[in-house]
C-alpha positions in Angstrom: 168.0 48.2 36.3 165.7 46.0 38.3 167.0 44.3 41.4 166.3 40.6 42.3 166.2 41.5 46.0 162.4 41.9 47.1 161.2 45.0 48.8 161.0 44.6 52.6 157.6 44.5 54.3 158.1 47.9 55.8 159.1 49.5 52.5 156.0 48.0 50.9 153.7 49.4 53.6 155.3 52.9 53.2 154.9 53.1 49.5 151.4 51.8 49.7 150.5 54.2 52.3 151.9 57.1 50.2 149.5 56.1 47.3 146.7 55.5 49.6 146.9 59.1 50.9 146.9 60.4 47.4 144.0 58.3 46.3 142.0 59.5 49.5 142.7 63.0 48.6 141.3 62.7 45.2 138.0 61.3 46.4 137.6 63.7 49.3 138.0 66.6 46.8 135.7 65.1 44.2 133.0 64.4 46.8 132.9 67.8 48.3 134.0 70.2 45.5 130.7 70.4 43.6 128.7 71.1 46.8 131.4 73.4 48.2 131.6 75.2 45.0 127.8 75.9 45.1 128.1 76.8 48.8 130.7 79.4 47.9 128.5 80.7 45.1 131.0 79.8 42.5 128.3 78.8 40.1 126.7 82.2 40.4 129.7 84.1 39.2 128.9 86.4 36.2 131.5 88.0 33.7 129.6 91.2 32.8 131.4 93.6 30.5 128.7 95.8 28.9 131.2 98.0 27.1 132.4 94.8 25.2 128.9 93.3 25.0 130.1 90.3 27.1 127.7 88.6 29.6 128.6 85.1 30.6 127.5 83.0 33.5 129.5 79.7 33.5 127.4 78.0 36.2 128.7 74.5 37.0 131.4 75.0 34.4 133.1 77.4 36.8 133.4 74.5 39.3 134.4 71.9 36.9 136.9 74.2 35.3 138.8 74.5 38.7 139.7 70.8 38.5 140.7 71.3 34.9 143.0 74.2 35.6 144.6 72.5 38.6 145.0 69.3 36.5 147.3 71.3 34.3 149.6 71.8 37.2 149.7 68.0 37.6 150.2 67.5 33.9 153.3 69.9 33.7 154.6 68.9 37.2 154.6 65.1 37.0 157.0 64.9 34.1 159.4 67.4 35.8 159.3 65.6 39.1 159.8 62.2 37.3 162.9 63.5 35.5 164.2 65.0 38.9 163.9 61.5 40.5 166.3 60.1 37.9 168.8 62.7 39.2 168.3 63.0 42.9 166.6 59.7 43.7 163.1 58.6 44.4 162.7 59.4 48.1 163.4 63.2 48.1 160.9 63.6 45.4 158.4 61.5 47.2 158.8 63.8 50.2 158.1 66.8 48.1 154.8 65.3 47.0 153.6 64.2 50.5 154.6 67.5 52.3 153.4 69.7 49.5 150.0 68.1 49.4 149.5 68.3 53.3 150.8 71.9 53.7 149.1 73.1 50.5 145.9 71.8 51.6 146.0 73.7 54.9 146.5 76.9 52.8 143.6 75.9 50.3 141.2 75.2 53.2 142.0 78.6 54.7 141.1 80.4 51.5 137.9 78.5 51.3 137.0 79.3 54.9 137.5 83.0 54.1 135.1 82.5 51.3 132.5 80.7 53.4 132.4 83.5 56.1 132.1 86.2 53.5 135.6 87.8 53.9 136.4 86.9 50.3 134.0 86.7 47.4 133.7 87.0 43.6 136.5 86.6 41.2 139.1 87.4 43.9 138.0 84.4 45.9 137.9 82.3 42.8 141.4 83.4 41.7 142.9 82.4 45.1 140.8 79.2 45.1 142.4 78.2 41.7 146.0 79.3 42.6 146.2 77.6 46.0 144.7 74.4 44.7 147.0 74.5 41.6 150.1 75.0 43.7 149.4 72.2 46.1 148.7 69.9 43.1 152.0 70.8 41.4 153.8 69.8 44.6 151.6 66.7 45.3 152.1 65.2 41.7 155.7 64.3 42.6 154.3 61.4 44.7 153.1 59.1 41.9 156.1 59.1 39.5 158.5 58.8 42.4 156.7 55.7 43.7 156.3 54.2 40.3 160.0 54.6 39.6 161.0 53.4 42.9 159.2 50.2 42.3 160.4 49.7 38.8 164.0 50.1 39.9 163.4 47.1 42.4 161.1 44.7 40.6 162.1 42.2 37.9 160.2 42.6 34.6 158.3 39.3 34.9 156.8 40.6 38.2 156.1 44.2 37.0 152.4 43.7 35.9 151.4 42.1 39.3 153.3 44.8 41.3 151.9 47.7 39.3 148.5 46.2 39.8 149.1 46.3 43.5 150.2 49.9 43.4 147.0 50.8 41.5 145.0 48.8 44.1 146.6 50.9 46.9 145.5 53.9 45.1 141.9 52.5 44.9 141.9 51.6 48.4 142.6 55.3 49.1 139.6 56.2 47.0 137.5 53.8 49.0 138.7 55.3 52.4 138.5 58.9 51.1 134.7 58.9 51.1 134.9 58.0 54.8 136.7 61.4 55.4 134.0 63.0 53.2 131.5 62.1 55.8 133.1 64.7 58.2 131.1 67.1 55.9 128.6 67.0 58.7 130.9 69.1 60.8 131.5 71.5 57.8 132.5 71.4 54.2 136.2 71.9 55.1 136.4 69.3 57.9 137.2 66.5 55.5 140.1 68.4 53.9 141.7 69.3 57.3 141.4 65.7 58.6 143.0 64.4 55.4 145.8 66.9 55.3 146.9 65.9 58.9 146.8 62.2 58.0 149.0 62.9 54.9 151.5 64.8 57.1 151.8 61.8 59.4 152.5 59.5 56.5 155.1 62.0 55.2 156.8 61.8 58.6 156.9 58.0 58.5 158.3 57.9 54.9 161.1 60.4 56.0 162.2 58.2 58.9 161.8 54.7 57.6 161.8 54.5 53.8 165.2 53.4 52.5 166.8 55.6 49.8 167.3 54.1 46.4 170.8 53.9 44.8 171.0 55.0 41.2 173.0 52.6 38.9 175.6 53.7 36.5 173.0 53.4 33.7 170.5 55.6 35.5 173.0 58.3 36.2 173.7 58.5 32.4 172.2 61.6 31.0 169.0 61.0 29.3 167.1 63.4 26.9 163.7 64.6 27.8 161.1 62.0 26.7 158.3 63.2 24.4 154.6 62.4 24.7 154.7 61.5 21.0 157.6 59.0 21.3 156.5 56.2 18.9 157.6 53.6 21.4 154.8 54.4 23.7 152.6 57.2 22.4 149.8 54.7 21.7 149.6 53.6 25.3 149.6 57.2 26.5 146.7 58.0 24.0 144.6 55.2 25.4 145.3 56.4 29.0 144.4 60.0 27.9 141.0 59.0 26.6 140.2 56.7 29.5 141.0 59.4 32.0 139.3 62.1 30.0 136.0 60.1 30.2 136.7 59.3 33.8 137.1 62.9 34.7 134.1 64.0 32.8 131.9 61.5 34.7 133.4 62.0 38.2 133.3 65.8 38.0 129.6 65.8 37.0 128.3 62.9 39.0 127.8 64.9 42.1 125.5 67.3 40.2 123.8 64.2 38.6 122.9 62.7 41.9 121.5 66.1 43.1 119.6 66.9 39.9 118.6 63.4 38.7 117.6 62.0 42.0 116.4 65.3 43.6 118.8 65.0 46.6 120.0 67.8 48.9 123.7 68.9 48.5 124.7 67.1 51.6 122.8 63.9 50.6 124.2 64.2 47.1 127.8 64.3 48.6 127.1 61.2 50.7 125.6 59.3 47.7 128.6 60.3 45.5 130.9 59.1 48.2 129.0 55.7 48.1 129.4 55.7 44.4 133.1 56.2 44.6 133.3 53.3 47.1 131.5 51.0 44.8 133.6 51.8 41.8 136.8 51.7 43.8 135.8 48.2 45.2 135.3 47.0 41.7 138.8 48.3 40.7 140.3 46.8 43.7 138.7 43.4 43.0 140.0 43.5 39.4 143.5 44.6 40.4 144.0 42.3 43.4 142.2 39.1 42.2 142.3 39.2 38.3 145.6 41.3 37.6 147.5 39.4 40.4 146.9 36.1 38.6 147.4 37.4 35.1 150.2 35.7 33.2 149.5 37.0 29.7 150.8 40.2 28.0 149.6 43.4 29.9 148.2 44.8 26.7 145.5 42.1 26.8 144.2 43.6 30.1 143.4 46.7 28.2 141.4 44.9 25.5 139.7 43.0 28.2 138.8 45.8 30.5 137.5 48.5 28.2 134.1 46.7 27.4 133.2 46.7 31.1 133.6 50.5 31.1 131.4 50.9 28.1 128.7 49.0 29.9 129.1 51.1 33.0 128.9 54.4 31.3 125.8 53.2 29.5 124.1 52.2 32.7 124.9 55.5 34.3 123.5 57.4 31.4 120.2 55.3 31.5 119.8 55.2 35.2 116.4 56.0 36.8 117.5 55.2 40.4 120.3 55.0 42.8 120.8 51.3 42.5 121.2 51.5 38.8 123.8 54.4 39.1 125.8 52.4 41.6 125.7 49.3 39.4 127.0 51.3 36.5 129.9 52.7 38.7 130.7 49.1 39.5 131.0 48.0 35.9 133.1 51.1 34.8 135.5 50.5 37.9 135.9 46.9 36.9 136.9 47.9 33.4 139.4 50.6 34.5 140.8 48.3 37.2 141.9 45.9 34.4 142.8 48.5 31.8 145.0 50.9 33.8 147.8 48.5 34.9 147.6 47.2 31.4 148.6 50.4 29.5 151.0 51.6 32.2 153.0 48.4 32.4 153.1 47.9 28.5 154.7 51.4 28.3 157.5 50.5 30.8 158.6 47.6 28.7 159.7 49.7 25.8 162.1 52.1 27.5 165.5 51.7 29.3 166.3 51.8 32.9 167.6 55.4 32.9 164.3 56.5 31.2 161.9 55.0 33.8 161.6 58.0 36.0 160.9 60.3 33.1 158.3 57.7 31.6 156.8 57.5 35.2 156.4 61.2 35.1 154.6 61.0 31.6 152.4 58.2 32.7 151.5 60.2 35.8 150.7 63.4 34.0 148.3 61.7 31.4 145.4 61.2 34.0 145.9 64.9 34.9 145.5 66.1 31.4 142.4 63.8 31.2 141.0 65.8 34.2 141.6 69.0 32.2 139.7 67.8 29.0 137.1 65.7 30.9 135.8 68.2 33.4 135.7 71.1 30.9 133.8 68.9 28.3 131.6 67.4 31.1 130.7 70.8 32.4 129.6 72.1 29.0 127.9 69.0 27.9 126.1 68.5 31.3 124.7 72.0 31.0 123.2 71.1 27.6 122.0 67.6 28.5 123.0 65.6 31.7 122.3 62.2 30.1 124.4 62.9 27.0 127.5 63.4 29.1 127.6 59.7 29.9 126.5 58.5 26.5 129.4 60.3 25.0 131.7 58.5 27.5 130.4 55.2 26.6 130.7 55.7 22.9 134.3 57.1 23.2 135.5 54.2 25.1 133.8 51.7 22.7 135.8 53.3 19.8 138.9 53.2 21.9 138.4 49.4 22.5 138.3 48.8 18.7 141.6 50.8 18.4 143.2 48.7 21.2 142.3 45.6 19.4 144.5 46.7 16.3 147.6 47.1 18.5 150.5 44.6 18.5 152.5 43.4 21.5 155.6 45.6 21.7 159.2 44.4 21.8 160.8 44.6 25.2 163.8 46.9 25.5 165.1 45.7 29.0 
């Protein structure tokens, strides 16, 4: 049940900082992973089994598949941690996410270092690469559902759209700051990961000491069955989220290659330009969430219907880009569209469940982007190998069809 007492300034700062660190971590990884993977020779791995007549070289697919596999960990982990937060409270689960991300990143960086210096190689290195990254993501994914449920517990329904917009904005601020950490690549491919892991550890310490615990109401303590992704109350909003984040994953995990191949840049220059593109798209998302969403007084579903056409335009511009300026402008349009749509489908789903289901729903909502980053990078890696331009045309067409679907949806009845 939402409280009428507003969150304190200190509490707001701490939950925003938690989301900022997660947003930073995503863009740091996206910015360096394509180039780090190539530096480690992951794109040169060959599965050669003459006895079975198998010869397969996945090339860039081996790198994008890493994100897809680790996203599965997020997909399965987020609902679990969301349900656990309904039982033990939001703060303990938030701590699991922050500490898990920080300490796990140190381990992942160590494995990567062993690969760079030649101690590890081949499929052994790749297996450890995938395992350590997956494990840290499984812990890290506790952060988002814990924060979302923490806020839903405290904020009245009529303020929820604006507040969720601020949470999304905090994450986008993180994605803007993240590329600044990626600039540490000049000291080595692993430097950005080490710096960010240390920053996350400091945020975790601050949250441990100063974030107030939430008190579960009687209704929240009442046992609730496990929510299904196919629950008719909110499955349509999860579907919209899945398609949006699948296309986002497909684009983001191939865009580093696109800068290198399309513009003929070196790997370090491609990483820097990709970071710039993420700053541009995050700035556009931040604008839509802090300026438009904060002033929005209509139903949140309308934000979805308003935002998707901007993403269609953005993906089309990326597909047809002939220079860096056109690419950046396309990223701005798609960022503006996602900045409007994401708070829309997330908040709409919270209106149709009860208070003791909010943590579980937050877990489902948080896991959907991860599943998008399973489908998206796998599809993107395959399509990119066939035709780089087609990757972004498919994204544009898919979002256009999704927009038509969203127009047919009716405003749901509120259950709270």
